[in-house]
N, C-alpha and C positions, 0 to 999 in steps of 0.2 A: 735899746735905745738907749747906746751912744749921750746921745743931749742931743738938749733942747727948746726948739722953737718957744715953743709955747705953750702953757698950762693946761694941762689937758682937763675938759669936759665934758661929764658922762653925766646919763641919772634916772630915774624912773621914774616916767608919767602915766599919771593913775590917778584915782580918788576913791576912797582913804590909799594913803601912802605908805603913812611913817611910821606903823604895822609893818612894813619891811624888811627882810633879814637882808635885801638887793645893797643895800649902801655899804653895810658891816662887811659882806662876800665881796666885792671890788674896792674899797676901799683897803682892804687887805693888799689884793693882789696889786695893787698899785705899789704899796710899801714894799712889798716882798720884793718888785723886781725895780728898787729906786729908780720908780717913775712919778713926776713934780707932777699931781693933778688932784682931783676929785671925783669924788661919784655922788649927785646929790636925789633926795625925795623932790620931785617938782608936782606937790600937788595946783588937779589940774583939773578944773567940771567941764562938763561935756562942751558948754556952747563957749569954751575956751580954747579948746582941742586945736581946732585950724591955725588958728591965729600961735600960739602957742608949738603948733611943729613948724610952721615956718620960720622964724623966730629963731630953731633951733640955729644954723647957719650963720645969723649976722650973730650971735651970742658968744661963736666961737667954739658951741657943742660937737662934740665928734660925735655924736650919735645920743641916743637913750634907747631904757628899755618901754614897753609898752604892759600895761597890765589893768585890769577894771577897769574902771568900763569902758576902753578902750582899744575893746584889740582888733574890734572890726568894723570900726569908726573911722579909726589910722589911714587904713586899706587906703581910702577914696583920696586920700590927700599926697599918696607918694606917687613918687617921677613913673618909680619901676616899680618891680616884686619880683622872691625868688617863689620859682616851680613849688614851692612849699608852702608858702604859706599864703597862695595863688586853693591848693589842694584843702589846704585848712579849712578855709579860709577868716581867717585873722592870722594877724600878723604882734608876735611877740618886741617887735629888736626895728630900729630903727640904724639907720649907716651911711651918717650926716659923705658926699662927697665932693670932693677937691674943689666943683666945680659948684657947689650949693644946691645940690638936690638929693632929693629925699630918698632913700632907698630902705627900702618895708619887707623884712624874714621872720619865719617862724625858724628855731633853733629846738620848739617845743618835746618833738618828733624824736632832733638825737640828742636832748638831755635823758629822758627815756629811757632809751635803747644805752648811751653809754650807767645810764644809775645801774640797767642791771648786770651787762658785760664784769661791771667794776666788783660787785657784789658776789659776784658767778662767772668767770673767763670764763664754763662750759656750757654755759649755757647756749639755748640752739631753739631762736624762733621758731624753723618747722619740726621740732619737737612731739607736735601736739595738737590737737584740736584747745584755740588761747579766746576763756570766754568776759570781755569785758562790760562792766555791768557801765553804761551811762552813755549821754550821747550831747553833753556839749561839746567845748572848746576841748576836754585836758583829754577825752573822748576820739574825736578828730585828731587829734595829734599821738594820740598811742597808735591807736588807730595803725595810719600811714605811717610812723618807725614801724610797728612790727611785718605791717605786709612788704614795705621793704628792703628788711629780711628776712622773706623770703615761709614766714605764715600759712602754710595752706589750706587753714579754715581760724574764721571770726565769729565765732556766736557774739554778739551785741544785743544788748539786752539791752530794756527800758522802761519805763513804767507807761510814760510814750510813749508807742512804740511808730507812732508818725513821725517823731524828730528819728527812730534806729534806722527806721527805715529810708529815709532822708538820707544818712550817708550808706548807708547800698548800695541807692543810686551811685549815688555822688562817687566809689572808688567802686564799686563789682567788686566781684570775686575778690578777697575769699571770704567776703564779711559777708553773712547769712544773718539775721534775724529775727529772733528769737521771742516769743511771750514774754513777757514779767514773769505772769501765775505758772512757768516751766523753768526757772531759775535754779530748780532744784535738781534737777531731773539734768538738767544744762551740762554738770559738773563729772557725770560719772566717767569719763572716763578725754578728762579737761590734764593739759597740761602745764598749765597755766591760767592763774582769775585775776585779772586785774576788777580793782574798786577806781575808776574815774569818778563815783557823784560825792558830794560834798558830806555825806551821811559816815561820821565816824570823828570827823571834823571836831575838835573843841566846839562846843555851844551848838551840838546837832545831836540827831538820834543815831545810835549805830545804826550799819547797814544791816536790812532785815534779809537775813541769809542763811540759810543751814550746811553745815558744812559738809552730812554726812559721807556725802554722794561722793563727795572729792576725792578721788586716790592721795594717798600721804606722798607720791611721788613728786605732786605737782605744786608749781611754784605758784607761792602769792604775794601781791605787789599791789599796794597804794600809793597812789599819789599823791595823798596825805602825808605831809609832815609835823602839823600840830594835833594833836600830838603824833609825841615819837611814835607812838603804840601803838595803834585804832583797835577797839575792839576787835575787828580783823582778826586783824596781823596776833596779836593774843591768842584766839582762839586756832586760828593757824600752828600756830609755834605749840599750841598746847600739844593738838593732833598730833602733830612733829613736820608738818610742811616748811618749808625756808618760805625765807619770806623777804620782804624788802621795803620801805618807805619810802615815802616822795621826798625825801631830804636828795639823796643826790641825783634825783631826776632837775632841782630847782638849782643843786649844786654847777649841776655838767649842763644845763642851757645858758650859764651865765659865760661857761668857756671861749664858743666862739666868737661870741657877741663880742668880749673882748680880746681876742686876738682880733677884729675885724675895727673894730677901733682904735686900737694903742698898738697891736703891728707885735705883738705879743701870745702865745698859747699858753696860761696859767695848766697849771693842775693843783688837780684837788686831794691835799696834805691832807695825813690825819692828820696836822695838828689845825688845820684851816675846821673841817668839817667836826671836832671839839671842839672847835671856839664858838659854832655854827649852835652845836648841841648844845652847849652850854648856855646861850643866849636867849633860845626859845624852855628851856629850863625843865 
């Protein structure tokens, strides 16, 4: 952007939000591209969500990210929704139109796929069966991304089978629901294992799964990025599997949002990744 006629504003709306690395990430890009603006945390309680979203145009915001607990509730306030947000049933980004309209989208699936390709450019979603653990919003985004990239079989496993079955109904083939009790056996011929649960996150117990049946050639992915290496990824690395943590998903889902707000598609440079990793500790 050669010149600006206004101070650029965007932010992260959720509660709580002060722990988020998104402000550091977007403010890095604003500075990198010489843009005058700021990305700020917007701590909004659920009862204030509608008023906060509708105030964005008047306050001059180009848009904002949406995080917990608002990813589903915010959809009802949007004037338009992109197909991916509708498909996932949640949104993580608001774009304010020139006319003040609010458009909701979801970039999590894009961010996830880009994080895998960034680390392993030769990765293919159709290389073999993919086992996905969990059935929350993260799982829905990951499954949508994998299906769009041509995954032929996605074995979806969740402690509460009914939640996984809802995703299978919504998405159809190639999603197949597997009982939690059969999770270890489901790894036998898998080309990829993905954890979308909170198990292994800092402050949570490790994921309860044995990797003995998983082929060494399989890629193991975790959408958690705190800690940088979960117990699942550590165990996979020790046995020789390739691994990817969740930081790349965080970084890459931010790129299309930044472009929609500010007209520039940023890159995930080694310097940026190192800065965020250092902040995580």
